[in-house]
C-alpha positions as CSV (number, residue, x, y, z in Angstrom):
1,M,0.0,0.0,0.0
2,E,2.6,2.5,1.0
3,N,6.3,3.2,0.3
4,E,8.1,1.7,3.3
5,I,11.5,1.4,5.0
6,I,11.9,-1.4,7.6
7,A,14.4,-0.5,10.3
8,A,16.6,-3.0,12.1
9,N,14.5,-2.7,15.2
10,G,11.4,-3.9,13.4
11,L,9.7,-0.5,13.1
12,R,8.4,0.4,9.6
13,L,8.6,3.9,8.2
14,I,6.0,4.5,5.5
15,V,4.6,7.3,3.4
16,L,0.9,7.4,2.9
17,Q,-2.1,9.6,2.2
18,T,-4.3,10.3,5.2
19,E,-7.0,12.6,6.6
20,A,-8.4,13.1,10.1
21,M,-11.4,14.9,11.6
22,G,-12.8,15.1,15.1
23,S,-13.8,17.1,18.1
24,W,-10.2,17.5,19.3
25,M,-7.8,18.4,16.4
26,D,-4.5,20.2,16.3
27,S,-4.3,19.8,12.5
28,G,-5.5,22.2,9.9
29,N,-9.0,20.7,9.9
30,A,-11.7,22.5,11.8
31,P,-12.7,20.7,15.0
32,Q,-16.1,19.0,15.2
33,K,-18.5,19.0,18.2
34,P,-18.1,16.4,20.9
35,E,-20.8,13.7,20.7
36,N,-23.5,13.2,23.4
37,I,-24.3,9.5,23.7
38,E,-27.2,8.3,25.8
39,T,-27.9,4.8,24.4
40,L,-26.1,1.9,22.7
41,D,-28.2,2.5,19.6
42,G,-27.1,6.1,19.6
43,L,-23.5,5.1,19.9
44,C,-23.7,2.5,17.1
45,N,-25.5,4.9,14.7
46,F,-22.9,7.6,15.3
47,M,-20.1,5.1,14.6
48,A,-21.7,3.5,11.5
49,D,-21.7,6.9,9.8
50,M,-17.9,6.7,9.6
51,I,-16.9,3.0,9.9
52,D,-19.1,0.0,9.0
53,R,-17.0,-2.8,10.5
54,G,-13.8,-3.2,12.4
55,Y,-12.1,-4.7,15.4
56,V,-12.8,-3.1,18.8
57,A,-10.5,-2.2,21.7
58,A,-12.9,-1.3,24.6
59,Y,-11.5,0.3,27.7
60,L,-14.3,0.1,30.3
61,D,-14.6,1.2,33.9
62,D,-14.0,-2.3,35.2
63,K,-12.3,-4.2,32.3
64,F,-10.7,-4.2,28.9
65,R,-12.0,-6.3,26.0
66,F,-11.2,-6.8,22.3
67,G,-14.3,-7.3,20.1
68,I,-16.0,-6.8,16.8
69,F,-18.2,-4.0,15.4
70,K,-20.3,-5.0,12.4
71,D,-23.8,-4.2,11.1
72,K,-24.2,-1.6,13.9
73,K,-23.7,-4.3,16.6
74,F,-20.9,-5.1,19.0
75,T,-19.7,-8.6,19.6
76,F,-17.5,-9.5,22.6
77,F,-16.6,-13.0,23.9
78,D,-18.4,-12.8,27.1
79,F,-21.0,-10.1,26.7
80,N,-22.8,-8.0,24.0
81,D,-24.7,-5.5,26.1
82,L,-22.2,-2.6,26.1
83,N,-23.3,0.4,28.3
84,P,-22.0,3.7,26.9
85,M,-21.9,5.1,30.5
86,H,-19.1,2.6,31.3
87,I,-16.9,3.4,28.3
88,K,-13.6,5.2,29.1
89,R,-12.1,4.8,25.7
90,L,-13.1,3.0,22.5
91,R,-11.1,2.2,19.3
92,I,-12.9,0.7,16.3
93,F,-10.3,0.0,13.6
94,N,-9.5,-1.8,10.4
95,E,-6.7,-1.7,7.9
96,D,-8.1,1.5,6.3
97,C,-9.3,3.6,9.2
98,E,-10.0,4.1,12.9
99,L,-12.7,5.8,15.0
100,H,-11.3,6.7,18.4
101,L,-13.6,7.9,21.2
102,W,-12.8,8.9,24.8
103,R,-15.0,10.0,27.6
104,R,-15.0,13.7,28.6
105,E,-17.8,13.7,31.1
106,I,-21.1,12.2,32.2
107,E,-24.0,14.5,33.0
108,N,-27.8,14.1,33.2
109,G,-27.7,10.5,32.0
110,Q,-25.6,11.3,28.9
111,C,-22.0,10.7,28.2
112,L,-20.0,13.3,26.3
113,F,-17.3,11.8,24.1
114,D,-14.5,13.5,22.3
115,W,-13.6,11.7,19.1
116,R,-11.2,11.4,16.2
117,F,-11.7,9.6,12.9
118,R,-8.7,8.9,10.7
119,K,-8.6,7.3,7.2
120,D,-5.6,6.2,5.2
121,S,-5.5,5.6,1.4
122,P,-2.9,4.1,-1.0
123,A,-3.7,6.8,-3.5
124,K,-4.2,10.5,-3.4
125,E,-7.8,11.5,-2.5
126,A,-9.5,14.8,-2.1
127,G,-8.9,16.3,1.3
128,M,-6.0,13.9,2.1
129,D,-2.4,14.9,3.0
130,E,0.8,13.0,2.5
131,M,2.4,12.0,5.8
132,Y,5.2,9.9,7.2
133,A,4.1,7.2,9.7
134,V,5.9,4.6,11.7
135,D,4.2,1.1,12.1
136,A,5.0,-0.8,15.3
137,F,4.0,-4.2,16.5
138,Q,3.2,-4.8,20.2
139,S,3.1,-8.4,21.5
140,I,0.0,-9.5,23.3
141,F,0.3,-11.8,26.3
142,G,-0.4,-15.4,25.4
143,S,2.0,-18.3,24.8
144,A,-0.8,-21.0,24.5
145,I,-4.2,-21.3,22.9
146,G,-7.2,-22.2,25.0
147,S,-10.0,-24.3,23.8
148,T,-13.4,-22.8,23.0
149,T,-15.1,-26.2,22.7
150,G,-18.0,-26.4,25.1
151,N,-17.7,-22.8,26.1
152,E,-20.9,-21.2,27.2
153,S,-20.3,-18.1,25.2
154,S,-22.5,-17.8,22.1
155,N,-19.8,-15.9,20.4
156,A,-16.9,-18.4,21.0
157,D,-16.7,-19.3,17.3
158,D,-15.6,-15.7,16.5
159,F,-12.7,-15.7,19.0
160,S,-9.4,-17.4,20.0
161,I,-8.4,-17.5,23.6
162,L,-4.8,-16.5,24.5
163,K,-3.5,-18.1,27.7
164,E,-0.5,-17.2,29.9
165,E,0.4,-18.2,33.4
166,R,-0.7,-15.7,36.1
167,V,-2.4,-13.5,33.5
168,A,-6.1,-13.4,32.7
169,D,-7.2,-15.0,29.4
170,I,-7.3,-12.6,26.5
171,H,-10.0,-13.1,23.9
172,I,-8.8,-12.2,20.4
173,P,-11.5,-11.6,17.8
174,I,-9.8,-13.9,15.3
175,Y,-11.0,-17.5,15.1
176,G,-8.7,-20.5,14.5
177,I,-5.4,-19.1,15.7
178,T,-2.8,-21.9,16.2
179,E,0.1,-21.9,18.6
180,D,2.7,-21.8,15.9
181,R,1.6,-18.2,15.1
182,L,2.2,-16.9,18.6
183,P,2.8,-14.4,19.9
184,I,0.0,-12.3,18.4
185,R,0.8,-8.7,17.9
186,I,-1.3,-5.6,17.5
187,Q,-0.2,-3.3,14.7
188,T,-0.2,0.4,15.6
189,R,0.5,3.3,13.2
190,N,2.1,6.5,14.6
191,Y,1.8,9.6,12.4
192,V,4.7,12.0,12.1
193,D,4.5,15.7,11.4
194,F,7.2,18.4,11.1
195,L,7.2,21.6,13.2
196,G,8.8,24.9,12.5
197,E,8.4,27.9,10.2
198,E,7.4,27.3,6.6
199,G,10.5,26.2,4.7
200,C,12.3,25.2,7.8
201,E,10.3,22.3,9.3
202,C,13.2,20.8,11.1
203,L,11.6,19.1,14.2
204,A,9.7,15.9,13.7
205,G,7.3,14.4,16.2
206,Y,4.4,12.0,16.6
207,V,1.0,13.8,16.3
208,D,-1.4,10.8,16.3
209,C,-1.6,7.1,16.7
210,R,-4.1,4.5,15.6
211,F,-4.7,0.7,15.7
212,V,-4.5,-1.1,12.4
213,G,-5.0,-4.8,13.0
214,F,-3.5,-8.1,14.3
215,V,-0.5,-9.9,12.9
216,D,1.2,-13.2,13.9
217,S,4.8,-13.8,15.0
218,Q,6.0,-13.6,11.4
219,G,4.2,-10.3,10.7
220,D,1.5,-11.9,8.6
221,K,-1.9,-10.3,8.9
222,L,-4.6,-12.1,10.7
223,S,-8.3,-12.0,9.9
224,G,-11.3,-14.1,10.6
225,G,-13.4,-12.6,13.3
226,M,-15.3,-10.3,11.0
227,K,-16.5,-13.1,8.7
228,D,-19.6,-12.5,6.7
229,G,-23.0,-13.8,7.8
C-alpha cells in the first residue's frame, strides 16, 4: 500500500495519504463537536456513519476487551450489552481507518465523548495529505491457545483464547489461531509531522496514533473474526 522502509528494530517507516477529523484536532482541519451519547443504539448509529465494520478495543470502567463491530452491533466474547456510560475509551479499527472515542464527562444520563476519525489511502484522494508514519507491533500476552469447545459463550466461534500463566485470558476476535503463530501482535500506526516555520520544518514528532489490525509472530496479517454472515 505505502512506500516503506523497515528498520533493524522492526519498526516500519511509511509514506501514505491520510486525513483526520474530530472534536479535538490540532491539525489544519476544523474541530467537530463532541458527541453526546445516551444509548447503545445512539453510539452504534454515530459510529456507523464513519466505519461500517472493524475490530474493537474497549477500555471500560472495570475491564478491557477486544471485540468486533459489524452491522451496527458489538460482539464480545463474554457479553454483547455494552453500556456507553461505562466506556472510558473505544477504538474501532481496520486496515483503512479508525474511529477513536474517549469520555470527557457524564452528565444528566448522557456521556459526552471526544472523538477522532482517521482514514488512510494508498492513492491521493481529495482532502488527504501525504504524511510519514511509523508502524510498530506490540506483542499481546499469550503463549498458548485455550479451547473454545463447550464454552458457554454464544460468540466463541468468532474468537481465539490466548492463555498465559498468572495472566487473565485474552479473547482475540480472530477465530482459528494456532500456537505456531504466537505471539500475536497488534499493529499500531504512529503519524509523524514536522514543526517549525514554513521552509524550515526541522523538528519531527508524533502527532497521532491508531490501531490497524492483528499480525502473527512472522508479521503476517490475521483475519477471521469479521467473517460475513
